[in-house]
PLY file of the C-alpha trace (Angstrom):
ply
format ascii 1.0
element vertex 166
property float x
property float y
property float z
element edge 165
property int vertex1
property int vertex2
end_header
39.99 29.38 257.41
43.90 27.92 256.37
45.69 25.73 257.65
48.72 25.60 259.95
52.05 24.41 260.36
53.48 23.63 264.03
55.62 21.25 265.78
54.42 17.92 266.35
53.31 16.50 270.24
52.75 13.34 271.64
49.16 13.98 271.28
49.47 14.03 267.66
50.57 10.17 267.23
46.64 9.13 266.59
46.82 11.81 263.92
49.99 10.20 262.57
49.12 6.95 262.47
45.16 7.85 260.86
47.70 9.59 257.53
50.41 7.29 257.93
48.93 3.67 257.84
46.59 4.03 254.89
50.22 5.39 252.68
52.13 1.94 254.12
48.31 0.32 252.80
48.60 1.15 249.43
51.80 -0.50 249.15
53.00 2.40 246.79
53.47 5.31 248.20
56.68 4.55 250.66
58.12 1.59 251.50
57.32 1.38 254.76
55.54 -1.66 254.84
54.47 -2.70 258.77
51.32 -0.45 260.26
52.17 1.06 262.73
50.21 1.12 266.45
49.19 4.83 268.03
51.65 3.99 271.05
54.58 3.48 268.30
53.92 6.63 267.03
53.62 8.30 270.63
57.80 6.82 271.57
58.74 7.77 268.61
57.82 11.20 268.71
58.86 11.45 272.87
62.44 10.27 271.79
62.15 12.37 269.28
66.30 13.74 268.23
66.71 17.27 269.71
67.57 18.47 266.68
65.13 17.28 265.07
61.85 18.85 262.86
58.53 17.14 263.41
56.06 19.44 261.62
52.33 18.51 261.47
49.65 20.98 259.47
47.31 20.88 260.99
42.91 21.87 259.95
42.14 24.98 262.03
38.68 24.72 262.35
38.97 21.12 263.63
42.35 20.42 264.86
42.64 17.82 262.26
45.83 16.64 261.18
46.45 17.07 256.76
50.06 15.88 256.87
53.35 16.02 258.84
57.06 16.35 257.68
59.95 15.18 260.08
63.64 15.81 259.65
66.23 13.62 261.64
70.20 14.13 261.83
71.60 12.35 259.28
74.50 10.73 261.43
74.90 11.11 265.23
78.28 9.35 265.89
80.64 12.26 264.12
79.71 15.91 263.75
80.98 15.95 260.42
76.73 15.43 258.63
75.72 18.15 261.48
74.42 20.34 257.99
72.65 16.91 257.16
69.38 16.43 257.41
67.09 12.79 256.41
63.63 13.89 255.46
60.14 12.16 255.04
56.89 14.30 253.95
53.67 12.61 254.20
49.82 14.31 253.29
46.43 12.48 253.74
45.67 10.39 250.79
42.54 12.57 250.77
43.92 16.03 250.99
46.94 15.97 248.63
47.54 18.27 245.90
45.69 20.82 248.27
49.58 23.21 249.19
49.94 20.82 252.29
53.21 20.20 250.83
54.24 23.18 250.30
53.62 23.80 253.71
55.45 22.02 255.33
58.54 22.70 252.92
58.60 25.92 253.78
58.13 25.94 257.37
60.67 23.25 257.61
63.15 24.32 255.38
63.19 27.45 257.83
63.50 25.18 261.39
66.11 23.86 259.41
68.20 26.86 258.55
67.75 27.73 262.56
69.54 24.20 263.63
72.51 24.81 261.37
71.29 22.02 258.86
72.17 23.22 255.11
71.59 19.95 253.13
68.13 17.69 252.90
67.69 14.53 251.59
65.64 11.40 251.30
65.00 8.62 249.09
62.20 8.31 247.46
60.33 5.66 245.46
61.13 4.77 241.51
57.97 4.06 241.14
55.77 7.41 242.34
56.53 10.40 240.48
54.31 12.40 242.09
56.25 12.56 245.19
59.33 12.81 242.72
57.94 15.41 241.20
56.84 17.74 244.43
60.59 16.99 245.93
61.47 19.09 243.15
59.35 21.82 243.29
60.77 21.90 246.63
64.15 22.42 245.18
65.41 19.15 245.72
68.25 17.34 242.38
68.30 13.68 241.48
71.13 12.62 242.58
71.39 8.91 241.76
69.19 5.91 241.66
69.46 2.46 243.88
68.30 -0.52 242.01
66.41 -3.00 244.06
67.00 -1.04 246.89
63.88 -2.15 248.62
61.94 -5.91 249.02
58.48 -5.39 248.91
55.42 -8.05 248.66
55.26 -8.39 244.57
58.91 -7.66 244.30
61.89 -5.14 244.57
61.82 -1.75 243.89
64.37 1.24 242.44
64.42 4.23 245.21
65.81 7.95 243.16
68.09 9.34 245.80
66.46 13.43 245.82
69.08 16.06 247.48
68.44 19.76 248.59
70.88 22.83 249.51
69.28 24.66 252.18
0 1
1 2
2 3
3 4
4 5
5 6
6 7
7 8
8 9
9 10
10 11
11 12
12 13
13 14
14 15
15 16
16 17
17 18
18 19
19 20
20 21
21 22
22 23
23 24
24 25
25 26
26 27
27 28
28 29
29 30
30 31
31 32
32 33
33 34
34 35
35 36
36 37
37 38
38 39
39 40
40 41
41 42
42 43
43 44
44 45
45 46
46 47
47 48
48 49
49 50
50 51
51 52
52 53
53 54
54 55
55 56
56 57
57 58
58 59
59 60
60 61
61 62
62 63
63 64
64 65
65 66
66 67
67 68
68 69
69 70
70 71
71 72
72 73
73 74
74 75
75 76
76 77
77 78
78 79
79 80
80 81
81 82
82 83
83 84
84 85
85 86
86 87
87 88
88 89
89 90
90 91
91 92
92 93
93 94
94 95
95 96
96 97
97 98
98 99
99 100
100 101
101 102
102 103
103 104
104 105
105 106
106 107
107 108
108 109
109 110
110 111
111 112
112 113
113 114
114 115
115 116
116 117
117 118
118 119
119 120
120 121
121 122
122 123
123 124
124 125
125 126
126 127
127 128
128 129
129 130
130 131
131 132
132 133
133 134
134 135
135 136
136 137
137 138
138 139
139 140
140 141
141 142
142 143
143 144
144 145
145 146
146 147
147 148
148 149
149 150
150 151
151 152
152 153
153 154
154 155
155 156
156 157
157 158
158 159
159 160
160 161
161 162
162 163
163 164
164 165
């Protein structure tokens, strides 16, 4: 049975943290540097912006989460950016390269059009070529590099800025 994409809910907090914290602890895939508690993640989901999009991929057989993707409005202090969203994608380390990200991108792009988004952007660590390849495969283009953007435990990391027009 194929995994399904659905909207995230507060009860997904433990599953999301189970995916996210090992990615953070690996120290090579994201600039996030502090693991999340289930309660902090639950609060994040509960306070997620109404115009946001938050999807999870769930294994149908046992309900285990395999990945998630969220889109937040770029800025809410002006309507000038209402068409722009900031996207983030995370796949369980043991389920990479199994089509999870592709399922998320398809569902998120569809939902985004219905919410009036026209463009997504995000930063990707320059030393994470797999993430860059995934975003490029889904229509994102490189538009620049932020040098020494993140200060990590072992030094600075550049980040690549990518965007996609829906």
